[in-house]
MARKOLBA-373464 format. One record per residue (C-alpha): residue number from 1; residue in one letter; x, z, y. Coordinates in pm, whole numbers, plus 50000, padded with zeros to 5 digits. Layout:
BEGIN
+-----+--------+-------+-------+-------+
| num | residu |    xx |    zz |    yy |
+-----+--------+-------+-------+-------+
| NUM |      A |     X |     Z |     Y |
...
+-----+--------+-------+-------+-------+
END
This chain:
BEGIN
+-----+--------+-------+-------+-------+
| num | residu |    xx |    zz |    yy |
+-----+--------+-------+-------+-------+
|   1 |      X | 49993 | 50001 | 49985 |
|   2 |      X | 50303 | 50077 | 50247 |
|   3 |      X | 50439 | 49790 | 50187 |
|   4 |      X | 50157 | 49576 | 50201 |
|   5 |      X | 50073 | 49737 | 50576 |
|   6 |      X | 49692 | 49848 | 50455 |
|   7 |      X | 49525 | 50110 | 50610 |
|   8 |      X | 49384 | 50438 | 50369 |
|   9 |      X | 49071 | 50477 | 50404 |
|  10 |      X | 49072 | 50777 | 50661 |
|  11 |      X | 49222 | 50555 | 50857 |
|  12 |      X | 49002 | 50261 | 50833 |
|  13 |      X | 48710 | 50489 | 50930 |
|  14 |      X | 48914 | 50556 | 51253 |
|  15 |      X | 48975 | 50213 | 51326 |
|  16 |      X | 48865 | 49970 | 51618 |
|  17 |      X | 48595 | 49752 | 51450 |
|  18 |      X | 48549 | 49386 | 51447 |
|  19 |      X | 48199 | 49296 | 51671 |
|  20 |      X | 48012 | 49172 | 51411 |
|  21 |      X | 47787 | 49347 | 51142 |
|  22 |      X | 47619 | 49240 | 50786 |
|  23 |      X | 47265 | 49239 | 50738 |
|  24 |      X | 47196 | 49157 | 50318 |
|  25 |      X | 46857 | 49103 | 50320 |
|  26 |      X | 46686 | 49031 | 49912 |
|  27 |      X | 47067 | 48980 | 49758 |
|  28 |      X | 46969 | 49012 | 49417 |
|  29 |      X | 47356 | 49020 | 49261 |
|  30 |      X | 47504 | 49342 | 49272 |
|  31 |      X | 47843 | 49134 | 49206 |
|  32 |      X | 47750 | 48938 | 49542 |
|  33 |      X | 47684 | 49270 | 49715 |
|  34 |      X | 48021 | 49429 | 49580 |
|  35 |      X | 48234 | 49126 | 49699 |
|  36 |      X | 48056 | 49117 | 50038 |
|  37 |      X | 48155 | 49453 | 50086 |
|  38 |      X | 48525 | 49408 | 49993 |
|  39 |      X | 48494 | 49084 | 50279 |
|  40 |      X | 48331 | 49335 | 50524 |
|  41 |      X | 48644 | 49564 | 50464 |
|  42 |      X | 48883 | 49251 | 50488 |
|  43 |      X | 48757 | 49193 | 50836 |
|  44 |      X | 48663 | 49543 | 50980 |
|  45 |      X | 48315 | 49471 | 50990 |
|  46 |      X | 48120 | 49741 | 51216 |
|  47 |      X | 47835 | 49801 | 50951 |
|  48 |      X | 47640 | 49666 | 50651 |
|  49 |      X | 47295 | 49703 | 50631 |
|  50 |      X | 47116 | 49658 | 50279 |
|  51 |      X | 46791 | 49562 | 50324 |
|  52 |      X | 46528 | 49507 | 50071 |
|  53 |      X | 46601 | 49442 | 49717 |
|  54 |      X | 46948 | 49452 | 49788 |
|  55 |      X | 47105 | 49714 | 49583 |
|  56 |      X | 47302 | 50035 | 49709 |
|  57 |      X | 47624 | 50174 | 49635 |
|  58 |      X | 47708 | 50382 | 49421 |
|  59 |      X | 47638 | 50191 | 49171 |
|  60 |      X | 47932 | 50037 | 48858 |
|  61 |      X | 47829 | 49675 | 48906 |
|  62 |      X | 47891 | 49675 | 49294 |
|  63 |      X | 48205 | 49847 | 49277 |
|  64 |      X | 48325 | 49609 | 48986 |
|  65 |      X | 48391 | 49351 | 49319 |
|  66 |      X | 48393 | 49643 | 49572 |
|  67 |      X | 48695 | 49781 | 49444 |
|  68 |      X | 48653 | 50059 | 49688 |
|  69 |      X | 48518 | 49880 | 49994 |
|  70 |      X | 48174 | 50128 | 49971 |
|  71 |      X | 48401 | 50427 | 50083 |
|  72 |      X | 48545 | 50236 | 50365 |
|  73 |      X | 48256 | 50035 | 50554 |
|  74 |      X | 47998 | 50205 | 50699 |
|  75 |      X | 47636 | 50109 | 50546 |
|  76 |      X | 47295 | 50175 | 50547 |
|  77 |      X | 46960 | 50070 | 50387 |
|  78 |      X | 46674 | 49949 | 50568 |
|  79 |      X | 46394 | 49873 | 50385 |
|  80 |      X | 46246 | 49636 | 50625 |
|  81 |      X | 46513 | 49348 | 50747 |
|  82 |      X | 46257 | 49191 | 51032 |
|  83 |      X | 46230 | 49529 | 51218 |
|  84 |      X | 46610 | 49616 | 51200 |
|  85 |      X | 46652 | 49278 | 51347 |
|  86 |      X | 46389 | 49341 | 51632 |
|  87 |      X | 46576 | 49696 | 51683 |
|  88 |      X | 46894 | 49501 | 51714 |
|  89 |      X | 46780 | 49241 | 51962 |
|  90 |      X | 46682 | 49518 | 52141 |
|  91 |      X | 47005 | 49656 | 52168 |
|  92 |      X | 47190 | 49329 | 52297 |
|  93 |      X | 47309 | 49203 | 51933 |
|  94 |      X | 47307 | 48835 | 51862 |
|  95 |      X | 47144 | 48768 | 51556 |
|  96 |      X | 47280 | 48449 | 51389 |
|  97 |      X | 47114 | 48396 | 51016 |
|  98 |      X | 47360 | 48175 | 50798 |
|  99 |      X | 47103 | 47915 | 50684 |
| 100 |      X | 47051 | 47533 | 50599 |
| 101 |      X | 46738 | 47453 | 50871 |
| 102 |      X | 46665 | 47197 | 51100 |
| 103 |      X | 46820 | 47288 | 51418 |
| 104 |      X | 47109 | 47471 | 51312 |
| 105 |      X | 47451 | 47431 | 51450 |
| 106 |      X | 47804 | 47388 | 51198 |
| 107 |      X | 47968 | 47684 | 51176 |
| 108 |      X | 48297 | 47427 | 51331 |
| 109 |      X | 48054 | 47426 | 51643 |
| 110 |      X | 48023 | 47773 | 51663 |
| 111 |      X | 48217 | 47988 | 51914 |
| 112 |      X | 48163 | 48363 | 51987 |
| 113 |      X | 48169 | 48501 | 52317 |
| 114 |      X | 48464 | 48754 | 52333 |
| 115 |      X | 48294 | 49110 | 52370 |
| 116 |      X | 47947 | 49022 | 52236 |
| 117 |      X | 47793 | 49199 | 51920 |
| 118 |      X | 47669 | 48981 | 51644 |
| 119 |      X | 47414 | 49038 | 51321 |
| 120 |      X | 47470 | 48749 | 51024 |
| 121 |      X | 47171 | 48789 | 50830 |
| 122 |      X | 47290 | 48657 | 50483 |
| 123 |      X | 46950 | 48600 | 50281 |
| 124 |      X | 46868 | 48594 | 49911 |
| 125 |      X | 47049 | 48400 | 49641 |
| 126 |      X | 46748 | 48170 | 49572 |
| 127 |      X | 46513 | 48136 | 49835 |
| 128 |      X | 46743 | 48227 | 50151 |
| 129 |      X | 46695 | 48386 | 50493 |
| 130 |      X | 46307 | 48458 | 50531 |
| 131 |      X | 46147 | 48218 | 50766 |
| 132 |      X | 46030 | 48519 | 50984 |
| 133 |      X | 46380 | 48605 | 51050 |
| 134 |      X | 46499 | 48268 | 51147 |
| 135 |      X | 46209 | 48265 | 51391 |
| 136 |      X | 46365 | 48566 | 51548 |
| 137 |      X | 46747 | 48443 | 51541 |
| 138 |      X | 46914 | 48365 | 51880 |
| 139 |      X | 47101 | 48036 | 51699 |
| 140 |      X | 47114 | 47943 | 51295 |
| 141 |      X | 47481 | 47872 | 51174 |
| 142 |      X | 47540 | 47643 | 50857 |
| 143 |      X | 47825 | 47613 | 50700 |
| 144 |      X | 47934 | 47187 | 50649 |
| 145 |      X | 47919 | 47082 | 50300 |
| 146 |      X | 48040 | 46779 | 50137 |
| 147 |      X | 47951 | 46770 | 49783 |
| 148 |      X | 47666 | 46719 | 49518 |
| 149 |      X | 47535 | 47059 | 49608 |
| 150 |      X | 47359 | 47233 | 49824 |
| 151 |      X | 47490 | 47578 | 49865 |
| 152 |      X | 47766 | 47808 | 49845 |
| 153 |      X | 47768 | 48138 | 49671 |
| 154 |      X | 47629 | 48407 | 49901 |
| 155 |      X | 47983 | 48601 | 49894 |
| 156 |      X | 48143 | 48290 | 49937 |
| 157 |      X | 47963 | 48213 | 50203 |
| 158 |      X | 48003 | 48562 | 50399 |
| 159 |      X | 48410 | 48506 | 50377 |
| 160 |      X | 48364 | 48111 | 50546 |
| 161 |      X | 48141 | 48298 | 50786 |
| 162 |      X | 48399 | 48607 | 50866 |
| 163 |      X | 48752 | 48399 | 50845 |
| 164 |      X | 48574 | 48167 | 51103 |
| 165 |      X | 48432 | 48404 | 51315 |
| 166 |      X | 48721 | 48636 | 51291 |
| 167 |      X | 48973 | 48349 | 51361 |
| 168 |      X | 48821 | 48244 | 51652 |
| 169 |      X | 48805 | 48569 | 51819 |
| 170 |      X | 49098 | 48637 | 51776 |
| 171 |      X | 49246 | 48313 | 51960 |
| 172 |      X | 49328 | 48114 | 51631 |
| 173 |      X | 49485 | 47822 | 51758 |
| 174 |      X | 49377 | 47638 | 51441 |
| 175 |      X | 49007 | 47644 | 51533 |
| 176 |      X | 48973 | 47588 | 51914 |
| 177 |      X | 48763 | 47316 | 52006 |
| 178 |      X | 48979 | 47033 | 52143 |
+-----+--------+-------+-------+-------+
END
C-alpha cells in the first residue's frame, strides 16, 4: 500500500471528495453494485445512493467485487430515487442520467463546469433509467458505441463515465475540446 501511495480507509474518509455522487436505481446485480463501489472509491465519489431494489452492504456478493470499498465510500439507501433527485436538484446538484435517449449528449461532448455538483444516475441493467428520472434530468449523457451491442455493462459504463468526468475536471489535455 505504501509503495502504491494508497489512502487508508480513515484517510479516504477525511480526504476531499470529487464533486459528484452516484445514484444507483434498481441495479439488480450485486456484482455490479460492488464493482461500482470500487470504481467510486477510485475516483473519490462524494456518495453513492442505493435506490429501489439495489442491494445494500454488507453482503458477500457485493464484497466480492467491492473489495472493501463499501467501508470507504459513503453510501445511503433511499427507497425512492425520484424523490431523492428532486431533493438534490433543490440543493443545486445537476442531475445527469447515463442513458440512450433522444436528445442525449454524447459523453465526448459533455464538459462539466468546475465547482458544479453532479449526480450521475445509473439504472436497471435491462430497463435502464426510468422515464420519470429522464424527465427530471438537467441533461442525459450517453457513451458512444460502435459495435453490434447497444449497451455496456452498468459497472463498465460507470468506469468510463467517471474516468471521462475526472479527466475533464482535472484538466487532462487529451480530452479537452480542440
